[in-house]
C-alpha positions in Angstrom: 114.5 72.8 95.3 111.2 73.6 97.1 112.1 76.5 99.4 110.0 78.8 101.7 111.1 81.9 103.6 109.0 82.9 106.7 108.7 86.5 107.8 107.7 87.0 111.4 107.2 90.1 113.5 104.2 92.1 114.5 101.9 94.9 113.4 101.1 97.6 115.9 97.9 99.7 115.8 99.0 103.4 116.1 95.6 105.0 115.8 92.2 103.4 116.3 91.6 100.8 113.5 88.3 99.7 112.0 88.1 96.6 109.8 84.4 95.8 109.6 82.7 92.6 110.6 79.1 91.5 110.3 76.3 93.4 112.0 73.5 91.3 110.5 72.2 90.2 113.8 73.0 93.2 115.9 70.5 94.0 118.8 68.8 97.3 119.1 71.2 99.8 120.6 74.3 97.8 119.6 77.3 99.2 117.8 76.3 100.2 114.2 79.6 99.0 112.7 81.5 96.4 114.7 85.1 95.2 113.9 85.8 91.7 112.7 86.6 89.2 115.5 88.2 85.8 116.0 85.2 83.5 116.6 87.3 81.4 119.1 88.4 84.2 121.4 86.0 87.0 120.4 89.0 89.3 120.2 89.6 91.6 117.2 91.7 90.2 114.4 93.3 91.4 111.1 92.4 89.4 108.1 95.5 88.5 105.9 93.4 89.5 102.9 93.0 93.1 104.2 96.8 93.6 104.5 97.6 91.8 101.2 94.9 93.7 99.3 95.9 97.1 100.7 99.5 96.5 100.0 98.8 95.5 96.4 96.7 98.6 95.9 99.4 100.9 97.1 102.1 99.0 95.1 100.0 99.5 92.0 100.2 103.2 92.5 104.0 103.0 93.0 104.9 100.6 90.2 102.2 100.6 87.4 103.1 102.9 84.6 99.4 103.7 83.9 96.1 103.1 85.7 94.7 99.6 85.3 91.2 98.4 85.6 91.9 95.0 87.2 94.6 93.8 89.5 95.4 91.0 87.0 96.7 93.8 84.7 99.2 95.0 87.3 102.9 95.2 86.2 104.9 92.0 86.1 106.7 92.9 89.3 103.5 93.0 91.3 101.8 90.0 89.5 104.9 87.9 90.1 104.6 88.4 93.9 100.8 88.6 94.3 99.6 86.4 91.5 97.1 86.7 88.7 93.8 85.0 87.7 93.9 86.3 84.2 92.7 83.9 81.6 95.6 82.1 79.8 98.1 83.9 82.2 97.3 82.4 85.6 100.1 82.9 88.1 100.1 81.6 91.7 100.9 84.1 94.4 104.4 83.7 95.9 103.4 85.3 99.2 101.0 83.9 101.8 99.8 86.4 104.4 98.0 84.7 107.3 95.3 86.2 109.4 96.7 88.1 112.4 95.5 87.7 116.0 95.8 89.9 119.1 99.0 89.0 121.0 99.2 91.6 123.9 95.8 91.3 125.6 97.4 91.1 129.0 99.5 94.2 128.4 96.3 96.1 127.4 94.6 94.8 130.6 97.6 96.0 132.6 97.0 99.5 131.2 93.6 99.4 132.7 91.7 98.6 129.5 88.9 96.0 129.8 88.7 95.5 126.1 90.9 95.7 123.0 88.2 97.8 121.3 86.6 101.1 121.8 83.4 102.7 120.4 83.8 106.0 118.7 80.7 108.1 118.0 80.6 109.6 114.5 78.1 112.2 113.3 77.3 113.6 109.9 75.0 116.6 109.5 73.2 117.5 106.3 74.2 121.1 105.4 70.8 122.2 104.1 68.5 120.7 106.7 70.9 120.4 109.7 69.6 116.9 110.3 72.1 114.8 112.2 72.9 111.1 111.4 74.8 109.8 114.4 76.4 106.3 114.4 78.7 104.2 116.5 81.9 102.7 115.1 83.9 100.1 116.9 87.7 100.4 116.6 90.7 98.4 117.8 92.5 100.5 120.4 95.9 102.1 119.7 98.7 100.0 121.2 97.1 96.7 120.2 99.6 94.3 118.7 99.1 91.5 116.2 101.6 88.8 115.3 102.3 88.4 111.6 103.2 85.3 109.7 104.1 85.8 106.0 105.5 82.9 103.9 107.3 83.6 100.7 107.8 80.7 98.2 111.0 80.8 96.3 110.6 80.0 92.6 113.6 81.7 91.2 116.6 82.6 93.4 117.6 85.4 91.1 114.2 87.2 91.8 114.1 86.7 95.6 115.7 90.0 96.6 113.6 92.0 94.1 110.5 90.3 95.4 111.5 91.3 98.9 112.1 94.9 97.7 108.5 94.9 96.4 107.2 93.4 99.6 109.2 95.8 101.8 108.0 98.8 99.8 104.4 97.6 100.2 104.8 97.4 104.0 106.5 100.8 104.1 103.7 102.4 102.0 101.1 100.8 104.3 102.8 102.5 107.3 102.3 105.9 105.6 98.7 105.1 104.6 96.1 103.3 106.6 94.6 99.9 107.1 90.8 99.4 107.3 88.2 102.1 106.9 87.9 105.8 107.6 91.6 106.5 107.1 91.0 110.1 106.0 89.5 110.6 109.5 92.7 109.4 111.2 91.8 105.7 111.6 94.1 102.8 110.8 97.6 104.0 111.1 99.9 100.9 111.7 103.5 100.1 112.2 105.5 97.0 111.6 108.0 95.9 114.3 110.6 93.2 114.9 110.6 91.9 111.3 112.8 88.9 110.5 113.1 86.5 107.6 114.2 82.9 107.9 114.4 80.0 105.5 112.2 77.4 107.0 111.9 74.8 104.2 114.6 73.9 101.7 117.8 75.7 101.2 118.9 79.1 100.1 122.2 81.1 100.4 122.8 83.0 103.6 123.6 86.0 101.5 120.2 86.2 100.0 118.5 85.8 103.4 120.8 88.5 104.8 119.8 90.8 102.0 116.1 90.1 102.7 116.5 91.0 106.4 118.3 94.2 105.5 115.3 95.2 103.4 112.9 94.4 106.3 115.1 96.4 108.7 114.7 99.5 106.5 110.9 99.6 106.8 
């Protein structure tokens, strides 16, 4: 039976986060490195591909027995969940991670913030010449919250709990790493909140869904 499990909740920005957008048409004096924004609202967003790609990279460090050159060569556990485009071994991803949009704009305004982003001035100095290279980097402010919508497609009921173990580990690893750029400078720490799994299409045992929720609660 065709079955899908939806994971809802939110992702909270704990330290200023920078996921870059286009600056191709920036005016003189504009921010050097803006964040990506939703074209409809002009508010910052988190692309689903950024979360999915970062989690897969972290999981590769956790589960691969040896370094691999391409994601398609990841171990079976990762490939089963995230998919593979490898020739003669194509596998469709079981997890869909949608783009995430700002959900607490009013709350940020109540804090006195006029924008969900801030501009941080960075500076590098050449050690031999002492020449400075200042630049402006836009970041999503800490406390910004984005709703998440993950959809997991059930192909084999016997593998659902293990797939959720992999997914939960990826989310946990992400919380102890960073999302976006400049993580070594303190950017991009995030936290998942209010996670819940629910069967939205088809049918699956309550026991399996309960096990999935327990894994999500442990993140």
